[in-house]
VORO-525938 format. One record per residue: residue number from 0; residue in one letter; z, x, y of N, C-alpha, C, CB in turn. Coordinates in steps of 0.02 Angstrom, whole numbers. Each point is the difference from the previous one (the first is absolute). Glycine has a CB too. Example, Ala and Ser with C-alpha at 12.3 -4.5 7.8 and 13.67 -1.06 7.14 Angstrom:
BEGIN
<domi num="0" residu="a" n_w="390" n_u="660" n_v="-284" ca_w="0" ca_u="-45" ca_v="59" c_w="0" c_u="45" c_v="60" cb_w="62" cb_u="-95" cb_v="-59"/>
<domi num="1" residu="s" n_w="-98" n_u="77" n_v="112" ca_w="3" ca_u="42" ca_v="59" c_w="37" c_u="-39" c_v="55" cb_w="-108" cb_u="59" cb_v="-32"/>
# end
This chain:
BEGIN
<domi num="0" residu="x" n_w="1113" n_u="1360" n_v="1395" ca_w="13" ca_u="-67" ca_v="-22" c_w="15" c_u="0" c_v="-75" cb_w="-74" cb_u="-47" cb_v="92"/>
<domi num="1" residu="x" n_w="126" n_u="14" n_v="-112" ca_w="19" ca_u="-2" ca_v="-70" c_w="-32" c_u="-61" c_v="-34" cb_w="109" cb_u="58" cb_v="27"/>
<domi num="2" residu="x" n_w="-136" n_u="-45" n_v="-87" ca_w="-31" ca_u="-55" ca_v="-38" c_w="50" c_u="-31" c_v="-47" cb_w="-111" cb_u="57" cb_v="7"/>
<domi num="3" residu="x" n_w="104" n_u="-122" n_v="-17" ca_w="41" ca_u="-34" ca_v="-50" c_w="-30" c_u="14" c_v="-68" cb_w="35" cb_u="-91" cb_v="82"/>
<domi num="4" residu="x" n_w="6" n_u="113" n_v="-128" ca_w="-24" ca_u="15" ca_v="-68" c_w="38" c_u="-43" c_v="-50" cb_w="-30" cb_u="118" cb_v="34"/>
<domi num="5" residu="x" n_w="-2" n_u="-132" n_v="-89" ca_w="33" ca_u="-36" ca_v="-53" c_w="-23" c_u="27" c_v="-67" cb_w="10" cb_u="-102" cb_v="72"/>
<domi num="6" residu="x" n_w="31" n_u="95" n_v="-122" ca_w="-14" ca_u="27" ca_v="-66" c_w="-29" c_u="-56" c_v="-43" cb_w="92" cb_u="86" cb_v="10"/>
<domi num="7" residu="x" n_w="-147" n_u="-71" n_v="-43" ca_w="-31" ca_u="-49" ca_v="-45" c_w="44" c_u="-7" c_v="-62" cb_w="-116" cb_u="29" cb_v="42"/>
<domi num="8" residu="x" n_w="124" n_u="-91" n_v="-65" ca_w="42" ca_u="-13" ca_v="-58" c_w="-39" c_u="3" c_v="-65" cb_w="73" cb_u="-70" cb_v="72"/>
<domi num="9" residu="x" n_w="-140" n_u="67" n_v="-68" ca_w="-42" ca_u="5" ca_v="-60" c_w="-55" c_u="50" c_v="11" cb_w="26" cb_u="-119" cb_v="-30"/>
<domi num="10" residu="x" n_w="-53" n_u="145" n_v="-25" ca_w="-54" ca_u="49" ca_v="4" c_w="-64" c_u="-33" c_v="26" cb_w="52" cb_u="65" cb_v="-95"/>
<domi num="11" residu="x" n_w="-96" n_u="-24" n_v="122" ca_w="-63" ca_u="-25" ca_v="28" c_w="-40" c_u="-38" c_v="-52" cb_w="-2" cb_u="96" cb_v="80"/>
<domi num="12" residu="x" n_w="-4" n_u="-70" n_v="-140" ca_w="-38" ca_u="-33" ca_v="-53" c_w="27" c_u="-69" c_v="-15" cb_w="-27" cb_u="111" cb_v="-47"/>
<domi num="13" residu="x" n_w="93" n_u="-117" n_v="44" ca_w="30" ca_u="-65" ca_v="-14" c_w="-16" c_u="-50" c_v="56" cb_w="93" cb_u="57" cb_v="-64"/>
<domi num="14" residu="x" n_w="-88" n_u="-34" n_v="126" ca_w="-14" ca_u="-45" ca_v="56" c_w="-73" c_u="-22" c_v="1" cb_w="91" cb_u="57" cb_v="66"/>
<domi num="15" residu="x" n_w="-136" n_u="-11" n_v="-84" ca_w="-71" ca_u="-17" ca_v="-1" c_w="-17" c_u="-49" c_v="-56" cb_w="-25" cb_u="112" cb_v="47"/>
<domi num="16" residu="x" n_w="55" n_u="-103" n_v="-105" ca_w="-11" ca_u="-46" ca_v="-56" c_w="26" c_u="-69" c_v="18" cb_w="8" cb_u="95" cb_v="-82"/>
<domi num="17" residu="x" n_w="49" n_u="-99" n_v="114" ca_w="28" ca_u="-64" ca_v="21" c_w="-45" c_u="-33" c_v="53" cb_w="116" cb_u="43" cb_v="-25"/>
<domi num="18" residu="x" n_w="-142" n_u="-4" n_v="71" ca_w="-45" ca_u="-27" ca_v="51" c_w="-63" c_u="-29" c_v="-32" cb_w="44" cb_u="84" cb_v="83"/>
<domi num="19" residu="x" n_w="-72" n_u="-49" n_v="-133" ca_w="-60" ca_u="-24" ca_v="-35" c_w="16" c_u="-64" c_v="-37" cb_w="-42" cb_u="118" cb_v="-11"/>
<domi num="20" residu="x" n_w="100" n_u="-122" n_v="-21" ca_w="19" ca_u="-61" ca_v="-37" c_w="6" c_u="-59" c_v="48" cb_w="60" cb_u="70" cb_v="-85"/>
<domi num="21" residu="x" n_w="-28" n_u="-60" n_v="141" ca_w="8" ca_u="-54" ca_v="48" c_w="-67" c_u="-23" c_v="29" cb_w="114" cb_u="45" cb_v="28"/>
<domi num="22" residu="x" n_w="-159" n_u="2" n_v="-17" ca_w="-66" ca_u="-18" ca_v="26" c_w="-38" c_u="-42" c_v="-51" cb_w="-2" cb_u="105" cb_v="69"/>
<domi num="23" residu="x" n_w="7" n_u="-86" n_v="-133" ca_w="-35" ca_u="-38" ca_v="-52" c_w="30" c_u="-70" c_v="-9" cb_w="-27" cb_u="107" cb_v="-58"/>
<domi num="24" residu="x" n_w="93" n_u="-113" n_v="67" ca_w="31" ca_u="-66" ca_v="-3" c_w="-24" c_u="-43" c_v="59" cb_w="100" cb_u="49" cb_v="-58"/>
<domi num="25" residu="x" n_w="-108" n_u="-19" n_v="115" ca_w="-25" ca_u="-36" ca_v="58" c_w="-72" c_u="-23" c_v="-8" cb_w="78" cb_u="65" cb_v="70"/>
<domi num="26" residu="x" n_w="-118" n_u="-25" n_v="-106" ca_w="-70" ca_u="-16" ca_v="-11" c_w="-7" c_u="-63" c_v="-42" cb_w="-29" cb_u="122" cb_v="7"/>
<domi num="27" residu="x" n_w="74" n_u="-132" n_v="-53" ca_w="-4" ca_u="-58" ca_v="-45" c_w="5" c_u="-66" c_v="38" cb_w="51" cb_u="69" cb_v="-89"/>
<domi num="28" residu="x" n_w="-21" n_u="-68" n_v="148" ca_w="11" ca_u="-61" ca_v="37" c_w="-51" c_u="-10" c_v="56" cb_w="121" cb_u="9" cb_v="-27"/>
<domi num="29" residu="x" n_w="-169" n_u="37" n_v="34" ca_w="-50" ca_u="-6" ca_v="52" c_w="-67" c_u="-22" c_v="-28" cb_w="59" cb_u="89" cb_v="64"/>
<domi num="30" residu="x" n_w="-95" n_u="-128" n_v="-25" ca_w="-69" ca_u="-18" ca_v="-21" c_w="-46" c_u="60" c_v="10" cb_w="20" cb_u="-121" cb_v="30"/>
<domi num="31" residu="x" n_w="-77" n_u="122" n_v="-64" ca_w="-48" ca_u="55" ca_v="10" c_w="-17" c_u="6" c_v="74" cb_w="-47" cb_u="-18" cb_v="-117"/>
<domi num="32" residu="x" n_w="45" n_u="80" n_v="140" ca_w="-17" ca_u="13" ca_v="70" c_w="20" c_u="69" c_v="21" cb_w="14" cb_u="-120" cb_v="24"/>
<domi num="33" residu="x" n_w="-19" n_u="134" n_v="40" ca_w="13" ca_u="67" ca_v="25" c_w="73" c_u="20" c_v="-5" cb_w="-96" cb_u="-14" cb_v="76"/>
<domi num="34" residu="x" n_w="142" n_u="-33" n_v="-65" ca_w="71" ca_u="16" ca_v="-5" c_w="19" c_u="20" c_v="-71" cb_w="24" cb_u="-79" cb_v="94"/>
<domi num="35" residu="x" n_w="-52" n_u="44" n_v="-142" ca_w="12" ca_u="16" ca_v="-71" c_w="-28" c_u="69" c_v="-17" cb_w="-3" cb_u="-123" cb_v="-29"/>
<domi num="36" residu="x" n_w="-58" n_u="137" n_v="52" ca_w="-31" ca_u="65" ca_v="-12" c_w="40" c_u="56" c_v="32" cb_w="-112" cb_u="-56" cb_v="-7"/>
<domi num="37" residu="x" n_w="138" n_u="44" n_v="66" ca_w="41" ca_u="51" ca_v="34" c_w="63" c_u="16" c_v="-40" cb_w="-44" cb_u="-39" cb_v="110"/>
<domi num="38" residu="x" n_w="76" n_u="-13" n_v="-138" ca_w="60" ca_u="11" ca_v="-41" c_w="-16" c_u="37" c_v="-64" cb_w="51" cb_u="-104" cb_v="48"/>
<domi num="39" residu="x" n_w="-108" n_u="87" n_v="-79" ca_w="-21" ca_u="37" ca_v="-60" c_w="-14" c_u="73" c_v="15" cb_w="-48" cb_u="-106" cb_v="-46"/>
<domi num="40" residu="x" n_w="17" n_u="118" n_v="104" ca_w="-14" ca_u="69" ca_v="21" c_w="65" c_u="38" c_v="11" cb_w="-108" cb_u="-38" cb_v="53"/>
<domi num="41" residu="x" n_w="156" n_u="4" n_v="-23" ca_w="66" ca_u="32" ca_v="12" c_w="34" c_u="16" c_v="-66" cb_w="11" cb_u="-63" cb_v="109"/>
<domi num="42" residu="x" n_w="-14" n_u="18" n_v="-158" ca_w="30" ca_u="12" ca_v="-65" c_w="-33" c_u="60" c_v="-35" cb_w="28" cb_u="-122" cb_v="-10"/>
<domi num="43" residu="x" n_w="-94" n_u="124" n_v="12" ca_w="-36" ca_u="56" ca_v="-32" c_w="18" c_u="66" c_v="34" cb_w="-94" cb_u="-77" cb_v="-31"/>
<domi num="44" residu="x" n_w="98" n_u="77" n_v="97" ca_w="17" ca_u="62" ca_v="36" c_w="71" c_u="23" c_v="-18" cb_w="-77" cb_u="-35" cb_v="94"/>
<domi num="45" residu="x" n_w="123" n_u="-12" n_v="-100" ca_w="69" ca_u="18" ca_v="-19" c_w="2" c_u="29" c_v="-70" cb_w="45" cb_u="-90" cb_v="76"/>
<domi num="46" residu="x" n_w="-84" n_u="60" n_v="-123" ca_w="-3" ca_u="26" ca_v="-68" c_w="-28" c_u="72" c_v="-1" cb_w="-15" cb_u="-118" cb_v="-43"/>
<domi num="47" residu="x" n_w="-39" n_u="129" n_v="79" ca_w="-31" ca_u="66" ca_v="1" c_w="48" c_u="51" c_v="29" cb_w="-113" cb_u="-53" cb_v="12"/>
<domi num="48" residu="x" n_w="146" n_u="35" n_v="43" ca_w="47" ca_u="46" ca_v="31" c_w="59" c_u="15" c_v="-46" cb_w="-33" cb_u="-45" cb_v="113"/>
<domi num="49" residu="x" n_w="57" n_u="-4" n_v="-150" ca_w="55" ca_u="11" ca_v="-47" c_w="-22" c_u="48" c_v="-56" cb_w="45" cb_u="-115" cb_v="25"/>
<domi num="50" residu="x" n_w="-108" n_u="108" n_v="-49" ca_w="-25" ca_u="45" ca_v="-51" c_w="-7" c_u="71" c_v="26" cb_w="-61" cb_u="-96" cb_v="-53"/>
<domi num="51" residu="x" n_w="37" n_u="103" n_v="115" ca_w="-6" ca_u="66" ca_v="30" c_w="68" c_u="32" c_v="8" cb_w="-104" cb_u="-36" cb_v="60"/>
<domi num="52" residu="x" n_w="153" n_u="-3" n_v="-38" ca_w="69" ca_u="25" ca_v="7" c_w="27" c_u="23" c_v="-68" cb_w="19" cb_u="-77" cb_v="99"/>
<domi num="53" residu="x" n_w="-31" n_u="38" n_v="-151" ca_w="22" ca_u="18" ca_v="-67" c_w="-34" c_u="65" c_v="-23" cb_w="19" cb_u="-122" cb_v="-27"/>
<domi num="54" residu="x" n_w="-84" n_u="127" n_v="41" ca_w="-37" ca_u="60" ca_v="-20" c_w="26" c_u="62" c_v="37" cb_w="-101" cb_u="-71" cb_v="-23"/>
<domi num="55" residu="x" n_w="116" n_u="64" n_v="87" ca_w="24" ca_u="57" ca_v="39" c_w="69" c_u="23" c_v="-24" cb_w="-66" cb_u="-41" cb_v="97"/>
<domi num="56" residu="x" n_w="105" n_u="-4" n_v="-123" ca_w="67" ca_u="18" ca_v="-24" c_w="2" c_u="22" c_v="-72" cb_w="45" cb_u="-81" cb_v="81"/>
<domi num="57" residu="x" n_w="-103" n_u="79" n_v="-115" ca_w="-1" ca_u="18" ca_v="-71" c_w="15" c_u="74" c_v="-10" cb_w="-83" cb_u="-92" cb_v="-21"/>
<domi num="58" residu="x" n_w="119" n_u="109" n_v="-33" ca_w="17" ca_u="70" ca_v="-12" c_w="-61" c_u="42" c_v="-22" cb_w="115" cb_u="-38" cb_v="-31"/>
<domi num="59" residu="x" n_w="-168" n_u="5" n_v="10" ca_w="-59" ca_u="37" ca_v="-23" c_w="-47" c_u="20" c_v="56" cb_w="9" cb_u="-62" cb_v="-106"/>
<domi num="60" residu="x" n_w="4" n_u="38" n_v="166" ca_w="-43" ca_u="17" ca_v="57" c_w="7" c_u="74" c_v="16" cb_w="11" cb_u="-117" cb_v="45"/>
<domi num="61" residu="x" n_w="-68" n_u="151" n_v="-43" ca_w="-1" ca_u="72" ca_v="12" c_w="-27" c_u="13" c_v="70" cb_w="-15" cb_u="23" cb_v="-123"/>
<domi num="62" residu="x" n_w="42" n_u="27" n_v="157" ca_w="-27" ca_u="17" ca_v="66" c_w="-70" c_u="31" c_v="-8" cb_w="117" cb_u="18" cb_v="46"/>
<domi num="63" residu="x" n_w="-159" n_u="-22" n_v="5" ca_w="-67" ca_u="31" ca_v="-5" c_w="5" c_u="76" c_v="-7" cb_w="-48" cb_u="-94" cb_v="69"/>
<domi num="64" residu="x" n_w="1" n_u="123" n_v="-106" ca_w="1" ca_u="73" ca_v="-11" c_w="-53" c_u="34" c_v="42" cb_w="42" cb_u="-17" cb_v="-116"/>
# end
C-alpha cells in the first residue's frame, strides 16, 4: 500500500513556535478553567519541543564518547 506524502513548507521549530503563539492567543480569550489550562500546557510543550529541536541542531552538540 502506498502512503500519501507531503513536504513541509516550514521547519519544525518554526511550526512549533507558531503553534505556541496561537495557543497563547487563544488563552487570552478564555475564562479561567480546564480548557485554558490545557491550552497553556500545549503552548509550554510546544516551546520546550522547539528548544529541544534547536539544541539538537546546534553545531556545538557533540556525540557521546
